[in-house]
C-alpha positions as CSV (number, residue, x, y, z in Angstrom):
1,M,7.7,-29.8,2.0
2,V,4.4,-28.5,0.5
3,L,3.0,-28.1,4.0
4,F,6.0,-26.0,5.0
5,A,5.6,-23.7,2.0
6,S,1.9,-23.4,2.7
7,C,2.5,-22.6,6.4
8,G,5.1,-20.0,5.3
9,E,2.7,-18.4,2.9
10,G,0.0,-18.2,5.6
11,H,2.4,-16.6,8.0
12,H,3.5,-14.1,5.3
13,A,-0.1,-13.3,4.4
14,K,-0.9,-12.6,8.1
15,R,2.0,-10.2,8.3
16,L,0.8,-8.4,5.2
17,V,-2.7,-8.1,6.6
18,E,-1.3,-6.8,10.0
19,D,0.8,-4.2,8.2
20,F,-2.2,-3.1,6.1
21,M,-4.4,-2.8,9.1
22,K,-1.9,-0.6,10.9
23,D,-0.9,1.5,7.9
24,D,-4.0,1.7,5.7
25,M,-6.9,1.0,8.2
26,G,-5.5,2.8,11.2
27,V,-6.1,-0.3,13.4
28,A,-3.1,-1.1,15.5
29,D,-4.6,-2.0,18.9
30,Y,-6.6,-5.2,18.6
31,S,-6.6,-8.8,19.7
32,V,-6.7,-11.6,17.2
33,V,-9.7,-13.9,17.8
34,S,-9.1,-16.2,14.9
35,W,-7.7,-16.5,11.3
36,T,-9.0,-18.6,8.5
37,K,-6.7,-20.6,6.3
38,L,-5.2,-18.9,3.3
39,D,-7.3,-19.8,0.3
40,S,-7.4,-18.9,-3.4
41,T,-10.1,-17.5,-5.7
42,F,-10.5,-16.6,-9.3
43,R,-14.0,-15.1,-8.7
44,V,-12.9,-11.5,-7.9
45,N,-12.5,-9.6,-11.2
46,D,-11.6,-6.0,-11.7
47,S,-15.1,-4.6,-11.4
48,V,-15.8,-6.6,-8.2
49,L,-12.4,-5.4,-6.8
50,T,-13.2,-1.7,-7.7
51,S,-16.6,-2.0,-6.0
52,M,-15.0,-3.6,-2.9
53,R,-12.4,-0.8,-2.7
54,Q,-15.1,1.9,-3.0
55,Q,-17.2,0.2,-0.4
56,A,-14.3,0.0,2.0
57,L,-13.6,3.7,1.5
58,S,-17.3,4.7,2.0
59,E,-17.6,2.6,5.1
60,K,-14.4,4.2,6.4
61,L,-12.9,0.7,6.7
62,V,-9.7,2.1,5.1
63,R,-8.1,5.5,5.3
64,Q,-8.1,7.8,2.3
65,Q,-5.8,6.6,-0.5
66,P,-4.9,3.2,0.9
67,H,-1.8,1.5,-0.6
68,Y,-3.1,-1.5,-2.5
69,A,-0.9,-4.0,-4.3
70,Q,-1.5,-4.8,-8.0
71,P,-4.1,-7.5,-8.4
72,T,-3.5,-10.8,-10.2
73,T,-6.0,-13.1,-11.9
74,K,-5.7,-15.5,-9.1
75,L,-6.1,-13.9,-5.7
76,L,-5.5,-15.3,-2.2
77,R,-7.8,-14.6,0.6
78,I,-7.7,-14.8,4.4
79,S,-10.2,-13.7,7.0
80,L,-9.4,-12.2,10.4
81,K,-11.8,-12.1,13.4
82,Y,-10.5,-9.6,15.8
83,A,-11.5,-7.6,18.9
84,V,-11.2,-3.8,19.3
85,D,-12.4,-2.5,22.7
86,K,-15.6,-4.4,23.2
87,D,-16.4,-5.0,19.5
88,T,-15.6,-8.2,17.6
89,L,-15.2,-7.6,13.9
90,T,-14.4,-9.9,10.9
91,N,-12.8,-8.7,7.6
92,T,-11.7,-10.7,4.6
93,F,-8.5,-9.6,2.9
94,Y,-7.6,-10.3,-0.7
95,L,-3.9,-10.5,-1.6
96,D,-2.1,-10.9,-4.9
97,E,-0.9,-14.3,-5.9
98,K,2.7,-13.5,-5.2
99,L,1.9,-12.2,-1.7
100,Q,3.2,-8.7,-2.4
101,G,0.4,-7.0,-0.5
102,V,-3.4,-6.6,0.0
103,V,-5.4,-5.8,-3.1
104,G,-8.8,-5.4,-1.4
105,V,-10.6,-5.8,1.9
106,K,-14.3,-6.2,2.9
107,R,-16.2,-6.3,6.1
108,N,-18.0,-9.5,6.8
């Protein structure tokens, strides 16, 4: 039963990331190379998250005024390696504990 819940969470997290990429990053045409497993972290505090969001904006990783979910103390993270045209990119996405949405993203 725990495995089923975990798989369900991983699938839901991937859907949230895919929606965020399309809506807030402007990336809709890509091929998935690989996903990491959904994992948790307590190491991303408010100042780290603010810095991550500013970096994503300055690197044009996200569009202006992306729609981020409210962060929680415990965050979930998942990385996606994907191909766009001839480039292969990897980003790590941070999601709130209740899987309501992406709270931050960084380029690896």
